[in-house]
C-alpha positions in Angstrom: 92.2 30.7 -74.2 91.2 31.3 -77.8 88.3 29.1 -79.0 90.5 28.1 -82.0 92.8 26.3 -79.6 90.0 24.3 -78.0 88.6 21.0 -79.2 85.9 20.7 -76.6 84.4 23.3 -74.2 81.9 22.1 -71.5 80.2 24.9 -69.7 78.1 24.5 -66.6 76.6 21.3 -67.9 73.8 19.5 -66.2 71.6 16.5 -67.2 68.4 15.6 -65.3 66.5 12.4 -65.8 62.9 11.8 -64.7 62.4 8.7 -62.6 58.8 7.3 -62.3 57.7 4.8 -59.6 54.9 3.4 -61.8 54.2 3.4 -65.6 50.9 5.2 -65.1 52.8 8.1 -63.4 54.4 8.8 -66.7 51.0 9.1 -68.4 49.8 11.4 -65.6 52.8 13.6 -66.0 52.1 13.9 -69.7 48.4 14.7 -69.4 47.5 16.3 -66.1 49.8 19.3 -65.8 48.3 20.6 -69.1 44.8 20.3 -67.7 45.7 22.0 -64.5 47.3 24.9 -66.3 44.1 25.3 -68.3 42.1 25.2 -65.1 44.5 27.6 -63.3 45.2 24.9 -60.6 48.6 24.3 -59.0 50.6 21.6 -60.7 51.9 18.4 -59.2 55.0 16.5 -60.2 54.7 12.7 -60.7 58.4 11.9 -61.0 61.6 12.2 -58.9 64.5 14.2 -60.3 67.8 12.4 -60.8 70.7 14.6 -61.8 73.4 12.5 -63.6 75.5 15.6 -64.1 75.5 19.0 -62.4 77.7 22.0 -62.8 80.3 20.3 -65.0 82.8 22.6 -66.7 86.1 21.9 -68.3 88.1 22.5 -71.5 90.0 20.1 -73.8 92.7 21.7 -76.0 93.4 20.5 -79.5 95.9 17.6 -79.4 95.1 16.7 -75.8 94.1 13.2 -74.5 91.8 13.5 -71.5 90.6 10.6 -69.3 87.2 10.6 -67.7 87.1 8.4 -64.6 84.6 7.8 -61.8 82.5 5.2 -60.1 79.5 3.5 -61.9 76.6 6.0 -61.9 78.9 9.0 -61.8 77.8 10.3 -65.2 80.7 9.4 -67.5 78.7 7.8 -70.3 76.0 10.5 -70.0 78.7 13.2 -70.4 80.2 11.5 -73.5 76.7 11.1 -75.1 76.1 14.9 -74.6 79.5 15.7 -76.2 78.7 13.5 -79.1 75.3 15.1 -79.6 73.2 12.0 -79.0 71.8 13.3 -75.7 70.5 16.8 -75.0 71.6 18.6 -71.8 69.1 19.9 -69.3 71.2 23.0 -68.7 74.6 24.3 -69.8 76.3 23.8 -73.2 79.0 21.8 -75.0 80.9 23.2 -78.0 83.1 21.0 -80.2 85.6 22.2 -82.8 86.1 19.5 -85.5 84.6 16.2 -86.6 83.7 14.0 -83.7 83.8 10.1 -83.9 82.7 8.0 -81.0 82.9 4.4 -79.8 80.3 4.3 -77.0 78.2 1.4 -75.7 78.5 -1.9 -77.7 76.6 -1.8 -81.0 75.7 1.9 -80.9 75.3 3.4 -84.4 74.7 0.0 -86.0 71.4 -1.4 -87.3 71.4 -5.1 -86.3 69.4 -6.1 -89.3 71.9 -4.6 -91.8 75.1 -6.4 -92.9 78.5 -5.3 -91.8 79.0 -3.7 -95.2 75.8 -1.8 -95.0 76.6 -0.6 -91.5 80.0 0.6 -92.6 78.3 2.9 -95.2 75.6 4.0 -92.8 77.9 4.7 -89.9 80.6 6.5 -92.0 77.9 8.6 -93.6 76.6 9.7 -90.3 80.1 10.6 -89.3 80.4 12.9 -92.3 81.9 10.9 -95.2 80.4 11.0 -98.7 79.6 7.8 -100.6 82.7 8.2 -102.7 84.9 8.7 -99.6 83.5 5.5 -98.1 84.1 3.6 -101.3 87.8 4.7 -101.3 88.3 3.6 -97.7 86.1 0.5 -97.6 88.9 -2.0 -98.2 91.1 -0.4 -95.5 88.2 -0.5 -93.0 87.6 -4.2 -93.8 91.3 -5.0 -93.4 91.5 -3.2 -90.1 88.4 -4.9 -88.7 89.7 -8.3 -89.9 86.3 -10.1 -89.6 86.6 -12.0 -92.9 83.4 -13.0 -94.7 81.2 -11.8 -91.8 81.4 -8.3 -93.4 78.5 -9.6 -95.6 76.4 -11.0 -92.7 73.9 -9.2 -90.5 75.6 -7.7 -87.5 73.0 -9.3 -85.2 75.0 -12.5 -85.8 78.3 -10.9 -84.6 80.0 -11.6 -81.3 80.8 -8.6 -79.1 84.4 -8.6 -80.2 83.3 -8.4 -83.9 81.0 -5.5 -83.1 84.0 -3.6 -81.6 86.3 -4.5 -84.4 84.0 -3.1 -87.1 83.0 0.0 -85.1 86.6 0.9 -84.3 87.6 0.3 -87.9 85.1 2.8 -89.1 86.0 5.6 -86.6 89.7 5.0 -87.4 89.1 5.9 -91.1 86.8 8.9 -91.0 89.6 11.4 -90.3 88.1 12.5 -87.0 89.5 15.5 -85.2 88.0 14.3 -81.8 87.9 10.6 -80.9 85.7 9.5 -78.0 86.0 6.0 -76.5 83.9 4.6 -73.7 85.6 1.4 -72.4 84.5 -0.6 -75.5 88.1 -1.7 -76.2 88.0 -4.0 -73.2 86.0 -6.4 -75.4 88.5 -7.2 -78.2 91.2 -9.8 -78.2 94.8 -8.9 -77.3 95.9 -8.6 -81.0 93.1 -6.2 -81.9 93.7 -4.2 -78.6 97.3 -3.7 -79.6 96.2 -2.6 -83.1 93.9 -0.1 -81.5 96.6 1.2 -79.2 99.0 1.7 -82.1 96.3 3.7 -83.8 95.5 5.8 -80.7 99.2 6.6 -80.1 99.6 7.5 -83.8 96.6 9.8 -83.6 98.1 11.5 -80.5 101.4 12.0 -82.4 99.4 13.6 -85.3 97.8 16.1 -83.0 94.4 14.4 -82.7 92.2 14.9 -79.6 91.0 11.9 -77.6 88.5 11.6 -74.7 88.9 8.3 -73.0 86.6 6.8 -70.4 87.8 4.0 -68.2 87.8 2.5 -64.6 91.4 1.5 -65.3 93.7 4.1 -63.7 96.7 2.5 -65.3 95.2 3.0 -68.8 94.4 6.7 -67.9 97.9 7.4 -66.6 99.4 5.7 -69.7 97.3 7.4 -72.4 96.1 10.7 -71.0 97.6 14.2 -70.5 95.0 15.1 -67.9 91.9 13.6 -66.2 88.5 14.5 -65.0 87.0 12.8 -62.0 83.2 12.6 -61.8 81.6 12.0 -58.4 77.8 12.0 -58.1 76.7 15.1 -56.2 80.0 16.9 -56.3 81.8 19.3 -58.6 84.2 17.4 -61.0 87.9 17.4 -60.2 90.2 18.2 -63.1 94.0 18.0 -63.1 97.1 15.9 -63.8 96.3 12.2 -64.4 98.4 10.8 -61.5 96.8 13.3 -59.0 93.2 12.6 -60.2 93.8 8.9 -60.2 95.1 9.0 -56.7 92.0 10.9 -55.6 89.8 8.4 -57.4 91.4 5.4 -55.6 91.0 7.3 -52.3 87.3 7.8 -53.0 86.8 4.1 -53.8 88.3 3.0 -50.5 86.6 5.7 -48.6 83.2 4.3 -49.6 84.0 0.9 -48.2 83.0 -0.2 -44.7 84.9 0.9 -41.6 88.0 -1.0 -40.5 88.1 -3.3 -37.4 88.2 -1.4 -34.1 91.7 -1.0 -32.6 92.6 -3.1 -29.6 92.4 -1.3 -26.2 95.8 0.1 -25.1 97.2 -0.9 -21.7 95.7 1.2 -18.8 97.7 2.9 -16.2 97.0 0.1 -13.7 98.4 -2.5 -16.1 102.0 -3.3 -16.7 103.4 -4.5 -20.0 106.2 -7.0 -20.5 107.7 -7.9 -23.9 107.8 -11.6 -24.7 110.0 -13.4 -27.3 109.1 -12.3 -30.9 106.9 -14.6 -32.9 108.2 -15.2 -36.5 105.6 -16.2 -39.1 106.7 -17.4 -42.5 104.4 -16.9 -45.5 102.5 -19.8 -47.1 103.8 -20.9 -50.6 103.0 -18.3 -53.1 100.4 -19.0 -55.9 101.8 -20.1 -59.2 101.8 -17.7 -62.1 100.6 -19.8 -65.1 101.1 -18.2 -68.5 99.6 -19.6 -71.7 101.5 -19.0 -75.0 100.0 -19.0 -78.5 101.9 -20.2 -81.6 103.7 -17.9 -84.0 101.4 -15.8 -86.2 102.9 -15.8 -89.7 100.2 -13.3 -90.9 100.8 -10.7 -88.2 101.3 -7.1 -89.3 104.9 -6.3 -90.2 107.2 -3.9 -92.0 110.9 -3.6 -93.0 113.3 -3.7 -95.9 113.2 -7.5 -96.2 116.9 -8.3 -96.2 116.2 -10.8 -93.5 112.9 -12.4 -92.8 111.8 -13.8 -89.4 110.3 -17.2 -90.0 109.4 -18.4 -86.5 109.6 -17.5 -82.8 108.8 -19.6 -79.8 109.5 -20.4 -76.1 111.3 -23.6 -75.2 112.5 -25.4 -72.0 115.9 -26.7 -71.1 115.3 -29.8 -73.2 114.5 -27.6 -76.3 110.9 -28.6 -76.3 108.5 -25.9 -77.4 106.2 -24.5 -74.6 102.6 -23.6 -74.8 102.4 -23.1 -71.0 105.0 -21.7 -68.7 105.2 -20.9 -65.0 106.3 -17.4 -63.9 109.8 -17.6 -62.6 110.7 -20.7 -64.6 113.9 -20.9 -66.7 112.9 -20.5 -70.4 114.5 -19.7 -73.7 113.0 -17.5 -76.4 114.0 -18.4 -79.9 113.9 -16.4 -83.2 114.6 -18.2 -86.5 115.3 -16.1 -89.6 116.4 -16.4 -93.2 118.9 -14.1 -94.9 118.1 -12.8 -98.5 121.0 -10.3 -99.0 124.4 -9.6 -97.5 124.1 -8.3 -94.0 127.1 -6.9 -92.1 125.7 -6.5 -88.6 122.5 -8.3 -87.7 120.7 -7.3 -84.5 117.7 -9.2 -83.2 115.3 -8.2 -80.4 111.9 -8.9 -78.8 109.5 -6.9 -76.7 106.8 -8.0 -74.3 103.8 -5.5 -74.1 100.8 -5.3 -71.8 97.3 -4.7 -73.2 97.9 -0.9 -73.3 101.0 -1.4 -75.5 103.4 -0.5 -72.7 106.7 -2.4 -72.8 107.0 -4.7 -69.8 110.6 -5.4 -71.0 112.6 -5.4 -74.2 115.8 -7.1 -75.0 118.2 -7.4 -78.0 121.5 -8.7 -79.2 123.0 -5.3 -80.0 125.1 -4.7 -76.9 126.1 -8.3 -76.4 127.4 -8.7 -79.9 128.9 -5.3 -80.8 132.2 -6.9 -81.5 131.0 -10.4 -82.4 128.1 -10.1 -84.8 128.6 -12.4 -87.8 128.5 -11.2 -91.4 125.7 -13.0 -93.3 125.1 -13.9 -96.9 122.1 -14.8 -99.0 120.6 -18.2 -98.1 122.0 -18.2 -94.5 119.7 -19.0 -91.7 119.9 -17.7 -88.1 118.7 -19.1 -84.8 118.9 -16.6 -81.9 118.3 -17.7 -78.4 117.5 -15.5 -75.3 117.6 -17.5 -72.0 116.1 -16.0 -68.9 113.7 -16.5 -66.0 110.1 -15.8 -67.0 108.8 -12.7 -65.1 105.9 -12.9 -62.7 103.0 -11.3 -64.7 99.8 -9.8 -63.4 96.8 -11.6 -64.7 95.8 -10.5 -68.2 96.7 -10.4 -71.9 100.2 -9.7 -73.3 101.7 -9.7 -76.7 105.2 -9.8 -78.2 106.9 -8.0 -81.0 110.0 -9.5 -82.7 112.5 -7.6 -85.0 115.7 -7.9 -86.8 117.7 -4.9 -88.1 121.2 -4.2 -89.5 123.5 -1.8 -87.7 124.5 -0.8 -84.2 122.5 1.3 -81.8 120.1 3.8 -83.3 122.1 3.8 -86.6 120.4 0.8 -88.1 118.1 -0.3 -91.0 115.0 -2.2 -90.0 114.6 -5.4 -92.1 111.7 -7.2 -90.4 109.6 -5.9 -87.5 106.5 -8.0 -86.6 103.9 -6.7 -84.3 102.0 -9.0 -81.9 103.5 -12.2 -83.3 102.8 -14.1 -80.1 100.2 -13.6 -77.3 100.7 -14.5 -73.7 97.7 -14.9 -71.3 98.6 -14.8 -67.6 95.8 -17.1 -66.3 96.4 -16.6 -62.6 98.7 -14.5 -60.5 99.3 -13.3 -57.0 99.7 -9.8 -58.3 97.0 -7.1 -57.9 98.8 -4.0 -59.0 101.7 -3.1 -61.2 103.0 -4.9 -64.3 105.2 -7.7 -63.0 106.3 -9.1 -59.7 109.5 -10.1 -58.0 111.1 -13.5 -58.5 112.4 -15.7 -55.6 110.2 -13.7 -53.3 110.0 -14.8 -49.6 108.1 -13.1 -46.9 107.8 -13.2 -43.1 106.1 -11.3 -40.3 107.7 -10.8 -36.9 105.3 -10.0 -34.0 106.5 -8.9 -30.6 103.5 -9.4 -28.3 102.8 -7.4 -25.2 102.0 -9.6 -22.1 99.7 -7.6 -19.8 99.9 -8.3 -16.1 
């Protein structure tokens, strides 16, 4: 493949660290080998070798998104630091083609004594922008970070979430050709995570290259075109994301302890007689408690403005607003809007997204009101209700988009689309994998025992 088509080329990369048992061994290693060389004596090594990476080779084409996965200590962060140029390899080489911007460990690239404003200029300059370019983009960076007056405070006073907000805002505005992210997005709140996911997907659509490190196989499958699995002491595995993620999960479980020994099978001298099956019903399933935040009237939005969404909320059968709801409960989601111009065919909808921006579900009025949609005039108000049973959600953060358009199907004009207008936090759930669970689930086990005589 031509080098012009490659964003990153990693060739036979290795990184060795020196591990010392005692502090004085480090001093001995620094001084004594030189003296022994002068005296013509054989040299002694006072450290143990630890190879974080060994014989790592792969290529990333321009426009690809590649996931790096592996257990702790597998060398993921070391690999990213070498690609970024902040760490020197012991052997092998890395070539990058384009401007590289990275979001590595929390706070990297920031001086804690400087203010947020000063760190924006410092970090953006290191990433290749001139003073004039930073001046032109500073307001957009501050708006993206959304940390308010803290931009003028020393970053040592920032929370971990504020660190990530400012760092991501900078790398999002330096026109990077290659973006490298090392799990730092797990720190931000759900609204900022959704903003970052929209940026990442937009970068992918524009042909940008992304290298993404995570333990979350769902995130890797969702975002990445291919994946690299790093396992200490083994050659890396490279391939399709689903295949590599399956291998990663297999390795995780293979490292766990052995299973319980199997029961002895009946011997030839024993006879077996089936007895009546034993039916065991499951215990009551754990509740899925979901917390709901109020409507965010300052959430990011776009549209022609012929109709404005004023409010959105969940309510129960008594039309009381809900701040907490149980998964599986009957709820109604309401959207209130005001009309500013004549609208011939209003269509309302809402979407529930997980933290990666994947739609858990999306519903709208289009199909149900194709022949019944009312014509609206200036000053009219609309209250749209969607009644359903709340899905069982896996534990974590979710957000909702709401929208109103004019027109049927894909042939419509978007009047008001609001991103992340509500957040939902699934506080506890029986689910471990997937996105949502089954409602009205009942389970049983039937055991037919063998009676040995």
